[in-house]
N, C-alpha and C positions, 0 to 999 in steps of 0.2 A: 393470463393465469397468475395468481399470486405466488411469490417465492418466500420460503421461510428457511431459517437455519435450525437444524435439529440439535437438541442438547444431548440426546442419547439415541443410538441406533443399535438394534439387535435383531438379527435374522431379517424378517421382512416388516419390522415394526419400527416406528420412530416416535420419539417423544419431544415435543417442543418445550423451550424454556417458558417460564411464567410470563415474561415480557412478550415473547412471540405469541404465546397462547392468548394473552389479553388482547393483543392487537387483532388477532384473527377472530376472536369471539365477540369482543366488546366494541371494536372499532369497525371492522369489516363485516361483522354479523354473519360469519360463515357457519354453515350447518354441517351436520354429519352427511357424508356422501359427496361433499364438495371436492372436486379435483383441485389439487395444488401441486407445487413443486417443492421438494425438500432437498437441501444441500447440507453437507457437513463442513464446508469451508476448506476442505483439504483436497478438493478436486472431484469429489463424488456427488452425484445428484440423481434424483429419481422423480418420476411422475408418481404422485401419491394421492391418497384419498383420506379425508377426515373420517375417523370412525367413532370419536367420542372424546370426552374429557372427564377428569376426576374433580372438576371444579376449578382447578388452578392451571393444570397442564393438559395440552391437547395431544391426543394419540392419533397417529396416522398409519395407514397401511401403505407400504411401498409397492407400487404396481409394476413399474419398469424403469430401468436405468436411463439416464440422459446420455446423449453422445459424449464421448470423451473429449475434453478440452485440452489444448496444449498448455502445460504448466508455465507460468511466468518465470523468467530467470533473473531479471534485473531487480536489484535492491537499491534503495535510495536512502541516504543519510542527509537530513536537512536541519539547519538551525532554525527553530521556530521564529516566526515573524512577531513583531511587537503587537500587531492586531491579530488576535487568535483566529478570527474568521477567515483570514487569508491562509493560515496554516491548514485549517479544516478544509478549505476549498481545494488546496493542493492534494490533501489526502484523498478527498473524494474523486478528483479527476485522475489521479495516479492509479487508483483502484479500478476505475472504469477502463483505463487504457490497458492496465495489467502490470502489476509488480508483485514480487515475491515477499519482500520484507521492507518495513519502514522503520528507520532509526531516527531519533531526534537527539540533538546534541547542543551543547553550549560551547562557544569559542570566545576569543578575546573581545570581539566587537558585538557580541550578542546583546540584544536589548531585552529579550525574554529569558528568564532563568527558571521559570516554572511551567509545567505543562500537565494538564489532566489527560492522562493516557486513556482513561475510560471514555472520555468524550470522543477521542480520535477513533477508538475501537467501534463506537456506535456509528460514526460517520462511514468508516470503511465497510462495515457490515451492510449498512443501508445501500451504499454505492454498489457493492457486489451483487446484491439482490436486484437492484434497479437495472444494472447492466447485464444481468443474467450470466454472471460468472460463478463457477462452482468453487473457485479459489478465493479465499479471503486473506489479504496480506497480514502477516504477523507484525504487530506493532510493538516496538521496544520502548522502554522508558528512557527518560532524559539522561544522557551520559555525557562525558567530556569529549572534546575533540581528540585528546590523546587516546582515549578508549576506542574511538572510531578507527583510528589508525592501526589498532591492534586486532581488528576484526578479520576473520579468515575469509576474505573476499579478494578478488582482483580489483584494486581500488583506483578510481579515477577522481581527481579533484578538479571541479570546475572553478576557474579563476579568471577574473577580468584582465589581469596583467597590466597594471598601469604603465610600468616602465619596461616590461618584458613580455614578449609574446608567449602564450601557452605553447607547449610542445606540439600539439596537434588538435584538430577539430574533433569534437566528441564522436561525430559520425564515423570517422576513420578509426578512432580508438575502439569503437564497439565491434568492429569486424573481427569475427573469430575469437572473441574473448569469452572465457568461461567464468561463471559465478561472479558477474560484475557488480560492483557497488559504486555508484556515483555520489560524490559528496558535494552538497550545495551549501555555501556559506551564508552568513547573516546579511542583513541589509547593508552593513558597513564593509562587507567582503572579508576575506581572510587577511590577516596581517602577513607581511613578508616573512616574519619568523615562522608562522604556521606553515607557509608554503615550503620553506626550507625544511621544516620538520617532516612534512609529507614526502618530500623528495627523498629524504634519508630513509624513510620507511618503504621505499620502492613504489610510491604512489605516482601514477602518471598525472601530469598536469594538462588539462584539456580546456579548450575554449568552446563557447556556445554560439559563436558568430560575432559580428561587429556590433550588434545592438547590446546595450546594457539592460539585461532582463531583471525584473524583480525576483526575489528569492523564490516565491511560490511559482512564478511563471517559468523560471529556470528548471525547477523540478518537473513540471509538466512537460516542458520541451524535451528534457532528457528522456522521460518515459516514452514519449511519442517517437523520438528519434530511434531509440533502441527497438521499439516495436516494428518500425519500418525496416531497419537494418536486419533484424533477426528473421524477418519473413521474406527476404529477397531470395 
């Protein structure tokens, strides 16, 4: 059954956006009476039925609610990779695994200083529908590393630690933590100055194991680790 994100929901009716409506009508060739699933991206979803369109937007009747899903708790801040497709791959996989918010930032060793947030939003929306999640991560615009450290989360910074071992493994840091945010650095890793800055802001320094992971792999690894720990 096809999944769509509603632009407007009122009572037992839903209206899809123009882009979602175009995909349903022009690409999938769906007709009135076709059963579909509608979500709001905030954790709510319904079995629904197409009832018609005004030419640009599709109207649906909400039939019955979907089972409640456990809301994701982990947020990830990641320095975008030089090759944008790797950042988009991370956003897709993190959404499938389950994350609350995605932040993107620049730091001293960042190679990418610009990012089209609208592209990332399309990626996470498609990934949520494909993986049948009723929650769509909130995507935040490109900010500085200093701004990341000011966010109101319990912050963990993933660091390779060339000459100094991280304080603990991420799987241990995730146990019983509330409102966690893991910060993944650029391909050149964080500078020692940035690590000192993070420590001063009460940010825990964590490791992801002995292997040196690519930026996007580290983000997916962290999402999967938290999902496993939080469901034990």
